[in-house]
VEXFI-794186 format. One record per residue (C-alpha): x, y negated, z; residue in one letter. Coordinates in steps of 0.05 Angstrom, whole numbers, padded with zeros to 5 digits, always signed. Layout:
residues N
XYZA;...
END
This chain:
residues 62
+00685+00045+00410X;+00610+00056+00424X;+00547+00078+00404X;+00474+00020+00412X;+00423+00061+00457X;+00377+00056+00393X;+00433+00087+00350X;+00419+00153+00410X;+00347+00150+00403X;+00335+00151+00332X;+00379+00207+00327X;+00336+00247+00373X;+00258+00236+00353X;+00296+00246+00278X;+00313+00312+00310X;+00240+00322+00338X;+00248+00300+00412X;+00198+00241+00437X;+00180+00196+00494X;+00148+00234+00556X;+00163+00186+00601X;+00190+00118+00619X;+00235+00138+00687X;+00264+00086+00736X;+00328+00082+00712X;+00323+00127+00649X;+00283+00153+00597X;+00273+00221+00589X;+00264+00248+00525X;+00237+00312+00504X;+00226+00353+00435X;+00182+00418+00477X;+00248+00457+00504X;+00290+00417+00528X;+00288+00347+00572X;+00339+00298+00563X;+00340+00234+00619X;+00373+00173+00581X;+00396+00120+00618X;+00367+00044+00606X;+00440+00015+00587X;+00447-00034+00520X;+00497+00004+00499X;+00543+00077+00514X;+00612+00102+00496X;+00626+00151+00450X;+00640+00204+00504X;+00571+00204+00533X;+00528+00198+00469X;+00575+00264+00451X;+00539+00291+00511X;+00481+00279+00504X;+00488+00305+00430X;+00507+00360+00455X;+00464+00374+00513X;+00401+00356+00458X;+00440+00408+00423X;+00457+00370+00362X;+00532+00385+00364X;+00580+00330+00371X;+00557+00262+00335X;+00590+00216+00344X;
END
């Protein structure tokens, strides 16, 4: 099962994250305390999506 990038971004934004800047290959999201680099793939596998959520402190979401 795969997770769309826009769904991960929506989850981050709904939990107080915002786009800090665009890097070379990543979009950098932050909430002021934590900074999460998000690759520009259209889809992520479920394991990678959950790992990003874990880094953001949101727990397992997918």
